[in-house]
C-alpha positions, 0 to 999 in steps of 0.5 A: 585341755584338762585331764577329762572331758568333765572338767571345764572353766565357767564364765566366772572363771571358776573350775566346773565338774560335770557342769557344776561350779566346784566353788558352789559344791565346796560351799554346799558340801564343805571341804574336804569333798571328793566329787565325781561326775556320774555321766563320765563314769557311764561314758567310760563304762560304755567304752569297754562294753561297746569294745568287747561287742565290736572286737570280740563279737560280744564274747566277754565282759568288762568287769569293773575293778571295785578297789578303785572306788567301791560303794553302793552307788557305784555298783548300782551303776556298774550293774545298769551299764552291763558291766561285771564286777571285780571284788577283792574282799568280803567287804567289797562282795557285801557292798555289791550283794547289798544293792542285788548285784547280779551273782553271776557277773561277780569275780572274786580276787585276793592273794590271801582270802579267808576260809570265811570269805571263800564261804561268803563267795560260794554261798552268794554264788559268785561267777568265778573265784580267781584262785591265787595259790595252792592252799586256797585251792585246797581250802576251796575244794573243801568248802565247796564239798561241804556246801554241795557244789562245784566251784568254777574258778580262774587261776591267777598267773604271773606271766613274767612281764615287766610293764614299766610302772611304779615298782609298788605296782608291778604285779606280773613279774615273778617277784610278786605276792599274787598268782602262780609263777610260769617259770618255776612250773608252779603254775602247771602244778596248780593246773594239774591239782585243780583238775583233779579236784572233785569240787573244782571246775577250772575254766580260765586264766587270769593275769594282771601285769601292773597299773598305769601302763600306757604301752600297748606291747606288754598287754600284747605279750601277755595275751600271747604268754597266756594262750601259750600256756592254755595250749600247754594246759590242753596238750597236758590234760586235754582241758581247753579253757574258755575264759582269758582274763587280761586284768586292768592296768590301762593308764589314765591322764593325771598330768598334761604331759600323760599320754594315755591311748584310747581304751579302743586302742588297746581293745583292737590291738590285743584282739587281733593277737587273741583272734590270730594267736588262737588259731595258730594254736588250735584253740578256740578263741576264749571269752575274754575278760578285762578289768578296768577300775581306774580307767572307769572312775579316776579322771571322773573324779577331783578333791576339793580342799580349802586353803589354810595357811601359806607359808613361804620359806625364803630360798626353799619353797612355799607350802600351801596347807589344806584342810585334808591330805594323807588321810583322803589321798595317800597316793603321793606318799606311797607312789609319788603320784603326779596330780594336776592342782587347780585354784577353782575360784582362780581357774582361768588365771595363769599358774604362775606360782610353784608350791608344795601342797601339804595336808594337815595331818601330823606327819612331815610326809603329808604332801599332796603334790611337790614343786606344783604350778598353781595360780596365786592362792591366798587363805581361803581359796578353793584347791581342786586335785584332779583325777582323784576318782580312784584310790583316793576314797578307797585308801582313806583312813582315820589317821589323827581321828580325822574323819573321811570326807564325803562323796558328791556324785554330779549328774546333769549339773546337779550334785547329790551325796552318795556317801556321807562324810564321817562325824566324830560319832562315826569315828568312836562308834567301834570304841568300847 
């Protein structure tokens, strides 16, 4: 069983994605190359949209977290699938607006949005701005006043919940750069300030407790904490908020040992808490928003590399060097992220070799995976790193002046380029 339904092995013993032979993709488009399955992405979108309809009576929306992977084509797909869009920068917002993504379905995040970005959001008429701090609240009120608008906002709250994930991707506890803290009274101070501002309309609350979460309990607890605060706001101000954004963080399968819950399990369990606890607190059931990103695209993508040198150090380890690395996938050096790796042209063979897959970048830490099991490989073989659809292209860099790889989208067994790879001319384009 592979990390995703779109991954398989064909009769030639080659790895496939979305029915396409990955060795053919590598030959046609070169390596490194990111490959994503459009049908799988759309299927994942529909799971979230359908669960909102089933468990919340359609009173809500799934917002694709575009930081996971953002480009024109993915914005078009999200628009077609009825998804909203969570953007975190002026660049992501510009990408969405360039393809006419519906403004009312865009939610603008960020812990340190610039005045220019806030003005950009106001001018485009985004649905909601998720406010992170008092300075942003004050700046937004001034900008909205100058534009003659009353801006709808959602406040980002730190619910104080440890989601049992990697230290760098915990975002719900008090020690986080994101949001207003409940424990210190900062959150209520922000609420009181927001409701007093003439050009601000506070309509909801947001929280995000972390990423790559497999347990249901943290999501249920977050829902209770946020509803408690909504009740406290109602009692203190008379304002009953209409939206509750519970963020994302839904875990996916990177390795065979990972056991992510079906998306519907999250949605069903949390909906029971929302519906029952709202009644208990005498609140109207709020419109529910969720922000899947990795859960939409992560396991729908892979990266293909060509094997270069194979260096065996007796009694130490074997290094398999590939033609990419930390420039197109920095997640191992950032988070020690696990990946499943397969020799695409020998996929039917047993993974009997234990190797360290290294990149070509001039850093000793340029590692994609250590002590991983793959088929015995030799120079010229094609390696596939699975579940790279999220946070790989979006984190890619020009380190060592190596270009970012192209992105190929597969649909119905046919591949097409959706992002061109960088040429040397692209790399020096902004040099003066």
